N, C-alpha and C positions, 0 to 999 in steps of 0.2 A: 262464349262459354255458357250463355244463358240457356241454350237449348241442349247442352251436353247431357243432362239427365234424361231428357226426352229421347235423345238418340240412344242412350244406354238402355232405356226401357224397351225401345223398339228392337235393339240388338238382342236383348234377352228373349223377347217374344219370337224373333226370327230364328234364333238358335233352338228354341224349344220345338218349333215347327220342323226345322231341318233335322233335328235329332229324331223326331218321330218317324220320319222317312228312313233315316239311317238305321234305326232299330227294327222297323217293321219289314222293309223290303227284303232283307236277307231271310227273314222268317217265311215270307212268301216263296222265296227261292227254295227253301227246305221243302215246302209242300209241293212245289212244282217238280223238283227233282225226284221226290218220292212217289209221285203219281203220274209219271210220264205216260203210262199206258192208258190213262183215263182221258180220252180226247175231249170230252165235254168239260171236265174239270180244268184241263190245261187251257182251253180257250177262255174260260172265265178268269183264271188266275193271270193270264197274259194281259188281259184288259186292266185288271187291278194293279199289276206291276207297272204297266205303262202310265196309268193315271197317277199312281202314287209318286213315281219318279218325276214325271214331267209337270204335273199340275200342283204338287205340293213341294217336292224336293228341290226342283230347280229354282222356283221363285224364292223359297226360303233360304236356299244356298246364297243366291245373289244378294238378298236383303241382309243376310248375316255378314257376308264379306264386305259389302259396301258400308254398312253401318259401323262395322268394326274398323274399317279403314278411315272413316270420318272421325271416329273417336281418337284414333292414333294421330291423325292430322291435327285435330284440335288440341291435343295434349301430348306432344312429342316428349315431354319431360318424363313420361312414364318409363322411357328407355333407360333413364338414369336412376330409377328407383330399385334397382336390383335385377338379378337374372330371371326373376319370375316371369316377366313379359316375354323374354326370349324363349323360355321353355314352353310357355303357353302358346306362343305363335308357332313354334316347331310342332307341337301336338296338333294345333289347328291345321297346319299345312298337311300333316299326315291324314287328318280327317278329310281334307279336300281330296287328297289322292284316293282315299277310300271311297269317297263319293263317286269319283270318276271310274273306279274299278267296278262299282255297282252298275254303272251304265254299260260297261263292257259285258258283264254277265247278263244284263237285261237284253242286250242285243243278241247274245248267244241264245238265250231262252226263246226270244221272239223268232229266231231262225231255226229253232229245234236242234242246235248244235252243241249246247252246253253238256259236257260230260261229267261235271262235278257232282258229287253225291250230296244227299241231304246232310250227312254227317259233316262234310266239309263246310257247308253253309251254317250249320249249328255252331261250329267253332269260329268261323269267319264273323259270325254275328256278335262275337264278344269284343272285336276290335274297337268299335265305337264306344263301348262301355269303358274300356280301359283308357282310351284317349279322353273321354269326357271326365273321368275321375281326375286325371292329370290336369286338365284345363281348369276345372272348378277349384281344385286345391291351389293352383298357381294364382288364379284370379281372386280368390277370397282370402286364403291364409297367407299367401305370398311368403313361403318359408325360406326362399333363397334371395 
């Protein structure tokens, strides 16, 4: 347990990096969807989307999942401290599914087959915010 707080600090840093990608990539999708006819812009935004997902999002995702798993492995008694951890992990699982949905849209945009609108991605961009609010409240306040 002597390294637990270091792992927790790393987990928080990883989550911040991962959330940056989860917040910004759908915003790039908004711009991409709304400027499909501008070939020069589309080529630049495709590069940005790819780099953001694969060079920031994927490593931060794995760092978050692995460090979170280690924290649970080191302190399994957290499961007995109330339903907060179960709700937090459920929201985290939904965030993971959201992460992979972004990869789906990323591939569609890369192949110029995505038909979703900028409005869709503006709304879709709110999903990680809602899940983050639930996760933070469960982890910090532990109301349940």
